[in-house]
PDB file of the backbone (N, CA, C, O) and the ligand in Angstrom, with CONECT records:
HET     ZN  A 101       1
ATOM      1  N   MET A   1      59.004  26.485 -16.444  1.00  0.00           N
ATOM      2  CA  MET A   1      59.341  27.831 -15.932  1.00  0.00           C
ATOM      3  C   MET A   1      60.500  28.372 -17.012  1.00  0.00           C
ATOM      4  O   MET A   1      61.473  27.664 -17.270  1.00  0.00           O
ATOM      5  N   PRO A   2      60.325  29.575 -17.567  1.00  0.00           N
ATOM      6  CA  PRO A   2      60.982  30.070 -18.510  1.00  0.00           C
ATOM      7  C   PRO A   2      62.569  30.450 -17.814  1.00  0.00           C
ATOM      8  O   PRO A   2      62.706  30.733 -16.624  1.00  0.00           O
ATOM      9  N   VAL A   3      63.604  30.398 -18.721  1.00  0.00           N
ATOM     10  CA  VAL A   3      64.975  30.844 -18.093  1.00  0.00           C
ATOM     11  C   VAL A   3      65.236  32.219 -18.709  1.00  0.00           C
ATOM     12  O   VAL A   3      64.943  32.455 -19.881  1.00  0.00           O
ATOM     13  N   TYR A   4      65.774  33.091 -17.923  1.00  0.00           N
ATOM     14  CA  TYR A   4      65.979  34.456 -18.305  1.00  0.00           C
ATOM     15  C   TYR A   4      67.421  34.690 -17.953  1.00  0.00           C
ATOM     16  O   TYR A   4      67.990  34.184 -16.986  1.00  0.00           O
ATOM     17  N   GLU A   5      67.984  35.546 -18.876  1.00  0.00           N
ATOM     18  CA  GLU A   5      69.604  36.043 -18.957  1.00  0.00           C
ATOM     19  C   GLU A   5      69.775  37.168 -17.955  1.00  0.00           C
ATOM     20  O   GLU A   5      68.966  38.089 -18.067  1.00  0.00           O
ATOM     21  N   TYR A   6      70.572  37.247 -17.113  1.00  0.00           N
ATOM     22  CA  TYR A   6      70.955  38.063 -16.163  1.00  0.00           C
ATOM     23  C   TYR A   6      72.392  38.573 -16.186  1.00  0.00           C
ATOM     24  O   TYR A   6      73.392  37.872 -16.344  1.00  0.00           O
ATOM     25  N   TYR A   7      72.354  39.872 -16.009  1.00  0.00           N
ATOM     26  CA  TYR A   7      73.891  40.482 -15.914  1.00  0.00           C
ATOM     27  C   TYR A   7      74.191  41.181 -14.673  1.00  0.00           C
ATOM     28  O   TYR A   7      73.482  42.096 -14.255  1.00  0.00           O
ATOM     29  N   CYS A   8      75.342  40.716 -14.018  1.00  0.00           N
ATOM     30  CA  CYS A   8      75.730  41.213 -12.772  1.00  0.00           C
ATOM     31  C   CYS A   8      76.715  42.345 -13.209  1.00  0.00           C
ATOM     32  O   CYS A   8      77.575  42.128 -14.061  1.00  0.00           O
ATOM     33  N   SER A   9      76.568  43.539 -12.611  1.00  0.00           N
ATOM     34  CA  SER A   9      77.338  44.672 -12.908  1.00  0.00           C
ATOM     35  C   SER A   9      78.596  44.481 -12.100  1.00  0.00           C
ATOM     36  O   SER A   9      79.660  44.904 -12.550  1.00  0.00           O
ATOM     37  N   THR A  10      78.536  43.826 -10.852  1.00  0.00           N
ATOM     38  CA  THR A  10      79.756  43.687 -10.065  1.00  0.00           C
ATOM     39  C   THR A  10      80.815  42.720 -10.613  1.00  0.00           C
ATOM     40  O   THR A  10      82.034  42.853 -10.512  1.00  0.00           O
ATOM     41  N   CYS A  11      80.109  41.674 -11.238  1.00  0.00           N
ATOM     42  CA  CYS A  11      81.091  40.484 -11.751  1.00  0.00           C
ATOM     43  C   CYS A  11      81.368  40.840 -13.090  1.00  0.00           C
ATOM     44  O   CYS A  11      82.356  40.349 -13.637  1.00  0.00           O
ATOM     45  N   LYS A  12      80.540  41.726 -13.768  1.00  0.00           N
ATOM     46  CA  LYS A  12      80.643  41.875 -15.160  1.00  0.00           C
ATOM     47  C   LYS A  12      80.437  40.515 -15.969  1.00  0.00           C
ATOM     48  O   LYS A  12      81.183  40.234 -16.907  1.00  0.00           O
ATOM     49  N   GLU A  13      79.468  39.742 -15.593  1.00  0.00           N
ATOM     50  CA  GLU A  13      79.196  38.423 -16.138  1.00  0.00           C
ATOM     51  C   GLU A  13      77.690  38.295 -16.094  1.00  0.00           C
ATOM     52  O   GLU A  13      76.954  38.696 -15.192  1.00  0.00           O
ATOM     53  N   LYS A  14      77.328  37.640 -17.268  1.00  0.00           N
ATOM     54  CA  LYS A  14      75.858  37.129 -17.536  1.00  0.00           C
ATOM     55  C   LYS A  14      75.808  35.595 -16.953  1.00  0.00           C
ATOM     56  O   LYS A  14      76.742  34.795 -16.975  1.00  0.00           O
ATOM     57  N   PHE A  15      74.527  35.385 -16.442  1.00  0.00           N
ATOM     58  CA  PHE A  15      74.086  34.017 -15.927  1.00  0.00           C
ATOM     59  C   PHE A  15      72.665  33.991 -16.455  1.00  0.00           C
ATOM     60  O   PHE A  15      72.023  34.931 -16.923  1.00  0.00           O
ATOM     61  N   GLU A  16      72.266  32.601 -16.271  1.00  0.00           N
ATOM     62  CA  GLU A  16      70.970  32.229 -16.596  1.00  0.00           C
ATOM     63  C   GLU A  16      70.124  32.000 -15.373  1.00  0.00           C
ATOM     64  O   GLU A  16      70.698  31.462 -14.427  1.00  0.00           O
ATOM     65  N   LEU A  17      68.992  32.285 -15.249  1.00  0.00           N
ATOM     66  CA  LEU A  17      68.295  31.923 -13.943  1.00  0.00           C
ATOM     67  C   LEU A  17      66.803  31.511 -14.447  1.00  0.00           C
ATOM     68  O   LEU A  17      66.199  32.147 -15.312  1.00  0.00           O
ATOM     69  N   ARG A  18      66.284  30.341 -13.776  1.00  0.00           N
ATOM     70  CA  ARG A  18      65.075  30.007 -14.144  1.00  0.00           C
ATOM     71  C   ARG A  18      64.045  30.621 -13.088  1.00  0.00           C
ATOM     72  O   ARG A  18      64.253  30.438 -11.888  1.00  0.00           O
ATOM     73  N   ARG A  19      63.027  31.290 -13.488  1.00  0.00           N
ATOM     74  CA  ARG A  19      62.111  31.749 -12.535  1.00  0.00           C
ATOM     75  C   ARG A  19      60.830  32.100 -13.309  1.00  0.00           C
ATOM     76  O   ARG A  19      60.775  32.030 -14.537  1.00  0.00           O
ATOM     77  N   SER A  20      59.941  32.431 -12.635  1.00  0.00           N
ATOM     78  CA  SER A  20      58.446  32.726 -13.154  1.00  0.00           C
ATOM     79  C   SER A  20      58.554  34.061 -13.944  1.00  0.00           C
ATOM     80  O   SER A  20      59.452  34.885 -13.770  1.00  0.00           O
ATOM     81  N   MET A  21      57.520  34.180 -14.842  1.00  0.00           N
ATOM     82  CA  MET A  21      57.606  35.649 -15.670  1.00  0.00           C
ATOM     83  C   MET A  21      57.066  36.549 -14.729  1.00  0.00           C
ATOM     84  O   MET A  21      57.143  37.703 -15.149  1.00  0.00           O
ATOM     85  N   ALA A  22      56.543  36.457 -13.598  1.00  0.00           N
ATOM     86  CA  ALA A  22      56.101  37.413 -12.656  1.00  0.00           C
ATOM     87  C   ALA A  22      57.342  38.097 -12.050  1.00  0.00           C
ATOM     88  O   ALA A  22      57.393  39.256 -11.638  1.00  0.00           O
ATOM     89  N   ASP A  23      58.352  37.172 -12.064  1.00  0.00           N
ATOM     90  CA  ASP A  23      59.551  37.788 -11.361  1.00  0.00           C
ATOM     91  C   ASP A  23      60.724  38.116 -12.266  1.00  0.00           C
ATOM     92  O   ASP A  23      61.806  38.435 -11.773  1.00  0.00           O
ATOM     93  N   MET A  24      60.532  38.043 -13.611  1.00  0.00           N
ATOM     94  CA  MET A  24      61.667  38.219 -14.642  1.00  0.00           C
ATOM     95  C   MET A  24      62.368  39.462 -14.368  1.00  0.00           C
ATOM     96  O   MET A  24      63.597  39.524 -14.319  1.00  0.00           O
ATOM     97  N   ASP A  25      61.460  40.624 -14.159  1.00  0.00           N
ATOM     98  CA  ASP A  25      62.165  42.091 -14.107  1.00  0.00           C
ATOM     99  C   ASP A  25      62.717  42.205 -12.579  1.00  0.00           C
ATOM    100  O   ASP A  25      63.466  43.153 -12.342  1.00  0.00           O
ATOM    101  N   ALA A  26      62.456  41.465 -11.718  1.00  0.00           N
ATOM    102  CA  ALA A  26      62.945  41.697 -10.407  1.00  0.00           C
ATOM    103  C   ALA A  26      64.275  41.566 -10.463  1.00  0.00           C
ATOM    104  O   ALA A  26      64.742  40.789 -11.295  1.00  0.00           O
ATOM    105  N   PRO A  27      65.202  42.351  -9.529  1.00  0.00           N
ATOM    106  CA  PRO A  27      66.642  42.019  -9.491  1.00  0.00           C
ATOM    107  C   PRO A  27      67.014  40.665  -8.907  1.00  0.00           C
ATOM    108  O   PRO A  27      66.370  40.235  -7.949  1.00  0.00           O
ATOM    109  N   ALA A  28      67.987  39.991  -9.415  1.00  0.00           N
ATOM    110  CA  ALA A  28      68.196  38.671  -9.268  1.00  0.00           C
ATOM    111  C   ALA A  28      69.687  38.582  -8.569  1.00  0.00           C
ATOM    112  O   ALA A  28      70.544  39.457  -8.687  1.00  0.00           O
ATOM    113  N   ALA A  29      69.817  37.494  -7.903  1.00  0.00           N
ATOM    114  CA  ALA A  29      71.133  37.346  -7.111  1.00  0.00           C
ATOM    115  C   ALA A  29      72.166  36.471  -8.187  1.00  0.00           C
ATOM    116  O   ALA A  29      71.833  35.459  -8.803  1.00  0.00           O
ATOM    117  N   CYS A  30      73.195  36.992  -8.225  1.00  0.00           N
ATOM    118  CA  CYS A  30      74.179  36.144  -9.253  1.00  0.00           C
ATOM    119  C   CYS A  30      74.799  35.159  -8.501  1.00  0.00           C
ATOM    120  O   CYS A  30      74.798  35.232  -7.273  1.00  0.00           O
ATOM    121  N   PRO A  31      75.415  34.097  -9.192  1.00  0.00           N
ATOM    122  CA  PRO A  31      76.010  33.085  -8.613  1.00  0.00           C
ATOM    123  C   PRO A  31      76.876  33.418  -7.641  1.00  0.00           C
ATOM    124  O   PRO A  31      77.044  32.584  -6.752  1.00  0.00           O
ATOM    125  N   HIS A  32      77.416  34.347  -7.594  1.00  0.00           N
ATOM    126  CA  HIS A  32      78.530  34.784  -6.572  1.00  0.00           C
ATOM    127  C   HIS A  32      77.921  35.710  -5.578  1.00  0.00           C
ATOM    128  O   HIS A  32      78.734  36.396  -4.957  1.00  0.00           O
ATOM    129  N   GLY A  33      76.738  35.862  -5.313  1.00  0.00           N
ATOM    130  CA  GLY A  33      76.069  36.312  -4.344  1.00  0.00           C
ATOM    131  C   GLY A  33      75.512  37.927  -4.201  1.00  0.00           C
ATOM    132  O   GLY A  33      74.931  38.397  -3.223  1.00  0.00           O
ATOM    133  N   HIS A  34      75.859  38.623  -5.456  1.00  0.00           N
ATOM    134  CA  HIS A  34      75.542  39.803  -5.612  1.00  0.00           C
ATOM    135  C   HIS A  34      74.068  39.925  -5.992  1.00  0.00           C
ATOM    136  O   HIS A  34      73.615  39.230  -6.901  1.00  0.00           O
ATOM    137  N   ALA A  35      73.291  40.813  -5.301  1.00  0.00           N
ATOM    138  CA  ALA A  35      71.685  40.743  -5.374  1.00  0.00           C
ATOM    139  C   ALA A  35      71.340  41.922  -6.243  1.00  0.00           C
ATOM    140  O   ALA A  35      70.191  42.355  -6.160  1.00  0.00           O
ATOM    141  N   ASP A  36      72.300  42.568  -7.172  1.00  0.00           N
ATOM    142  CA  ASP A  36      71.745  43.539  -7.932  1.00  0.00           C
ATOM    143  C   ASP A  36      71.689  43.173  -9.479  1.00  0.00           C
ATOM    144  O   ASP A  36      71.572  44.032 -10.354  1.00  0.00           O
ATOM    145  N   ALA A  37      71.774  41.957  -9.698  1.00  0.00           N
ATOM    146  CA  ALA A  37      71.802  41.566 -11.280  1.00  0.00           C
ATOM    147  C   ALA A  37      70.490  42.056 -11.952  1.00  0.00           C
ATOM    148  O   ALA A  37      69.414  42.022 -11.355  1.00  0.00           O
ATOM    149  N   GLN A  38      70.609  42.439 -13.013  1.00  0.00           N
ATOM    150  CA  GLN A  38      69.634  42.958 -13.838  1.00  0.00           C
ATOM    151  C   GLN A  38      69.430  41.904 -14.920  1.00  0.00           C
ATOM    152  O   GLN A  38      70.366  41.280 -15.418  1.00  0.00           O
ATOM    153  N   ARG A  39      67.990  41.725 -15.295  1.00  0.00           N
ATOM    154  CA  ARG A  39      67.820  40.900 -16.598  1.00  0.00           C
ATOM    155  C   ARG A  39      68.234  41.683 -17.838  1.00  0.00           C
ATOM    156  O   ARG A  39      67.929  42.862 -18.016  1.00  0.00           O
ATOM    157  N   THR A  40      68.889  41.006 -18.610  1.00  0.00           N
ATOM    158  CA  THR A  40      69.427  41.384 -19.948  1.00  0.00           C
ATOM    159  C   THR A  40      68.260  41.426 -20.855  1.00  0.00           C
ATOM    160  O   THR A  40      67.422  40.526 -20.925  1.00  0.00           O
ATOM    161  N   LEU A  41      68.248  42.523 -21.549  1.00  0.00           N
ATOM    162  CA  LEU A  41      67.169  42.953 -22.271  1.00  0.00           C
ATOM    163  C   LEU A  41      67.286  42.743 -23.724  1.00  0.00           C
ATOM    164  O   LEU A  41      68.343  43.026 -24.289  1.00  0.00           O
ATOM    165  N   SER A  42      66.227  42.243 -24.405  1.00  0.00           N
ATOM    166  CA  SER A  42      66.290  42.015 -25.895  1.00  0.00           C
ATOM    167  C   SER A  42      66.491  43.184 -26.856  1.00  0.00           C
ATOM    168  O   SER A  42      65.897  44.200 -26.493  1.00  0.00           O
ATOM    169  N   ARG A  43      67.058  43.273 -27.790  1.00  0.00           N
ATOM    170  CA  ARG A  43      67.856  44.349 -28.491  1.00  0.00           C
ATOM    171  C   ARG A  43      66.586  45.538 -28.710  1.00  0.00           C
ATOM    172  O   ARG A  43      66.906  46.727 -28.697  1.00  0.00           O
ATOM    173  N   PHE A  44      65.390  45.206 -28.874  1.00  0.00           N
ATOM    174  CA  PHE A  44      64.512  46.239 -29.246  1.00  0.00           C
ATOM    175  C   PHE A  44      64.256  47.072 -27.957  1.00  0.00           C
ATOM    176  O   PHE A  44      64.059  48.287 -27.938  1.00  0.00           O
ATOM    177  N   ILE A  45      64.286  46.312 -26.978  1.00  0.00           N
ATOM    178  CA  ILE A  45      64.042  47.064 -25.602  1.00  0.00           C
ATOM    179  C   ILE A  45      65.449  48.109 -25.274  1.00  0.00           C
ATOM    180  O   ILE A  45      65.339  49.233 -24.783  1.00  0.00           O
ATOM    181  N   ALA A  46      66.700  47.492 -25.644  1.00  0.00           N
ATOM    182  CA  ALA A  46      67.853  48.064 -25.463  1.00  0.00           C
ATOM    183  C   ALA A  46      68.052  49.491 -26.152  1.00  0.00           C
ATOM    184  O   ALA A  46      68.853  50.316 -25.713  1.00  0.00           O
ATOM    185  N   LEU A  47      67.301  49.690 -27.199  1.00  0.00           N
ATOM    186  CA  LEU A  47      67.377  50.959 -27.849  1.00  0.00           C
ATOM    187  C   LEU A  47      66.733  52.156 -26.977  1.00  0.00           C
ATOM    188  O   LEU A  47      66.985  53.347 -27.161  1.00  0.00           O
ATOM    189  N   SER A  48      65.917  51.674 -26.060  1.00  0.00           N
ATOM    190  CA  SER A  48      65.190  52.754 -25.256  1.00  0.00           C
ATOM    191  C   SER A  48      65.685  52.704 -23.833  1.00  0.00           C
ATOM    192  O   SER A  48      65.150  53.369 -22.946  1.00  0.00           O
ATOM    193  N   LYS A  49      66.681  51.931 -23.632  1.00  0.00           N
ATOM    194  CA  LYS A  49      67.460  51.712 -22.235  1.00  0.00           C
ATOM    195  C   LYS A  49      68.730  51.394 -22.200  1.00  0.00           C
ATOM    196  O   LYS A  49      69.087  50.218 -22.124  1.00  0.00           O
ATOM    197  N   ASN A  50      69.503  52.321 -22.246  1.00  0.00           N
ATOM    198  CA  ASN A  50      71.013  51.968 -22.316  1.00  0.00           C
ATOM    199  C   ASN A  50      71.887  52.815 -21.466  1.00  0.00           C
ATOM    200  O   ASN A  50      73.046  53.065 -21.797  1.00  0.00           O
ATOM    201  N   GLU A  51      71.343  53.260 -20.372  1.00  0.00           N
ATOM    202  CA  GLU A  51      72.109  54.250 -19.565  1.00  0.00           C
ATOM    203  C   GLU A  51      73.059  53.577 -18.690  1.00  0.00           C
ATOM    204  O   GLU A  51      73.823  54.256 -18.003  1.00  0.00           O
ATOM    205  N   SER A  52      73.083  52.348 -18.651  1.00  0.00           N
ATOM    206  CA  SER A  52      74.168  51.731 -17.795  1.00  0.00           C
ATOM    207  C   SER A  52      75.416  51.133 -18.784  1.00  0.00           C
ATOM    208  O   SER A  52      76.511  50.815 -18.321  1.00  0.00           O
ATOM    209  N   GLY A  53      75.153  51.059 -19.862  1.00  0.00           N
ATOM    210  CA  GLY A  53      76.061  50.910 -20.753  1.00  0.00           C
ATOM    211  C   GLY A  53      76.543  49.454 -21.413  1.00  0.00           C
ATOM    212  O   GLY A  53      77.179  49.260 -22.449  1.00  0.00           O
ATOM    213  N   TYR A  54      76.058  48.584 -20.527  1.00  0.00           N
ATOM    214  CA  TYR A  54      76.325  47.247 -20.844  1.00  0.00           C
ATOM    215  C   TYR A  54      75.458  46.740 -22.020  1.00  0.00           C
ATOM    216  O   TYR A  54      75.870  45.855 -22.770  1.00  0.00           O
ATOM    217  N   LEU A  55      74.439  47.231 -22.140  1.00  0.00           N
ATOM    218  CA  LEU A  55      73.425  46.956 -23.137  1.00  0.00           C
ATOM    219  C   LEU A  55      73.877  47.236 -24.619  1.00  0.00           C
ATOM    220  O   LEU A  55      73.552  46.571 -25.603  1.00  0.00           O
ATOM    221  N   THR A  56      74.726  48.398 -24.589  1.00  0.00           N
ATOM    222  CA  THR A  56      75.397  48.716 -26.062  1.00  0.00           C
ATOM    223  C   THR A  56      76.395  47.715 -26.323  1.00  0.00           C
ATOM    224  O   THR A  56      76.684  47.452 -27.490  1.00  0.00           O
ATOM    225  N   HIS A  57      77.008  47.070 -25.266  1.00  0.00           N
ATOM    226  CA  HIS A  57      77.948  46.180 -25.539  1.00  0.00           C
ATOM    227  C   HIS A  57      77.231  44.934 -26.058  1.00  0.00           C
ATOM    228  O   HIS A  57      77.618  44.343 -27.066  1.00  0.00           O
ATOM    229  N   GLU A  58      76.194  44.564 -25.352  1.00  0.00           N
ATOM    230  CA  GLU A  58      75.473  43.320 -25.707  1.00  0.00           C
ATOM    231  C   GLU A  58      74.913  43.226 -27.277  1.00  0.00           C
ATOM    232  O   GLU A  58      74.889  42.194 -27.947  1.00  0.00           O
ATOM    233  N   LEU A  59      74.478  44.522 -27.696  1.00  0.00           N
ATOM    234  CA  LEU A  59      74.229  44.721 -28.935  1.00  0.00           C
ATOM    235  C   LEU A  59      75.298  44.383 -29.954  1.00  0.00           C
ATOM    236  O   LEU A  59      75.049  43.806 -31.012  1.00  0.00           O
ATOM    237  N   GLY A  60      76.450  44.760 -29.588  1.00  0.00           N
ATOM    238  CA  GLY A  60      77.451  44.275 -30.437  1.00  0.00           C
ATOM    239  C   GLY A  60      77.790  42.922 -30.640  1.00  0.00           C
ATOM    240  O   GLY A  60      78.102  42.427 -31.723  1.00  0.00           O
ATOM    241  N   VAL A  61      77.701  42.239 -29.356  1.00  0.00           N
ATOM    242  CA  VAL A  61      77.852  40.661 -29.448  1.00  0.00           C
ATOM    243  C   VAL A  61      76.849  39.885 -30.214  1.00  0.00           C
ATOM    244  O   VAL A  61      77.097  38.823 -30.786  1.00  0.00           O
ATOM    245  N   GLY A  62      75.437  40.620 -30.183  1.00  0.00           N
ATOM    246  CA  GLY A  62      74.414  40.023 -30.911  1.00  0.00           C
ATOM    247  C   GLY A  62      74.607  40.142 -32.387  1.00  0.00           C
ATOM    248  O   GLY A  62      73.831  39.496 -33.091  1.00  0.00           O
ATOM    249  N   GLY A  63      75.444  40.808 -32.911  1.00  0.00           N
ATOM    250  CA  GLY A  63      75.725  40.619 -34.425  1.00  0.00           C
ATOM    251  C   GLY A  63      74.999  41.696 -35.161  1.00  0.00           C
ATOM    252  O   GLY A  63      74.877  41.662 -36.386  1.00  0.00           O
ATOM    253  N   SER A  64      74.448  42.786 -34.310  1.00  0.00           N
ATOM    254  CA  SER A  64      73.732  43.719 -35.089  1.00  0.00           C
ATOM    255  C   SER A  64      74.649  44.894 -35.625  1.00  0.00           C
ATOM    256  O   SER A  64      74.301  45.680 -36.506  1.00  0.00           O
ATOM    257  N   GLY A  65      75.840  44.904 -34.985  1.00  0.00           N
ATOM    258  CA  GLY A  65      76.742  46.060 -34.911  1.00  0.00           C
ATOM    259  C   GLY A  65      77.371  46.017 -36.304  1.00  0.00           C
ATOM    260  O   GLY A  65      77.031  45.135 -37.092  1.00  0.00           O
ATOM    261  N   PRO A  66      78.376  47.042 -36.666  1.00  0.00           N
ATOM    262  CA  PRO A  66      79.196  47.064 -37.808  1.00  0.00           C
ATOM    263  C   PRO A  66      79.998  45.617 -37.883  1.00  0.00           C
ATOM    264  O   PRO A  66      80.544  45.110 -36.903  1.00  0.00           O
ATOM    265  N   VAL A  67      79.978  45.052 -39.171  1.00  0.00           N
ATOM    266  CA  VAL A  67      80.783  43.558 -39.225  1.00  0.00           C
ATOM    267  C   VAL A  67      82.076  43.940 -39.624  1.00  0.00           C
ATOM    268  O   VAL A  67      82.957  43.121 -39.363  1.00  0.00           O
ATOM    269  N   GLN A  68      82.470  45.151 -40.287  1.00  0.00           N
ATOM    270  CA  GLN A  68      83.988  45.220 -40.444  1.00  0.00           C
ATOM    271  C   GLN A  68      84.400  46.237 -39.326  1.00  0.00           C
ATOM    272  O   GLN A  68      85.584  46.533 -39.167  1.00  0.00           O
TER     273      GLN A  68
HETATM  274 ZN    ZN A 101      77.900  39.098  -9.140  1.00  0.00          ZN2+
END
């Protein structure tokens, strides 16, 4: 079963979860019990969905942002 990365907006932390592809986009419970964690999206999807703000931050971490 593949491992997906999720982000809890309450904890402001990412965590990994092993689940089936059928469930990969369903909200997940974070290790602290918050049930509203969302799957982190790959950068090409993030371009069209950034309303929550954290995806923009993730892009910076991914190395595609300004180097200097
Ligand atoms: Zn949480």
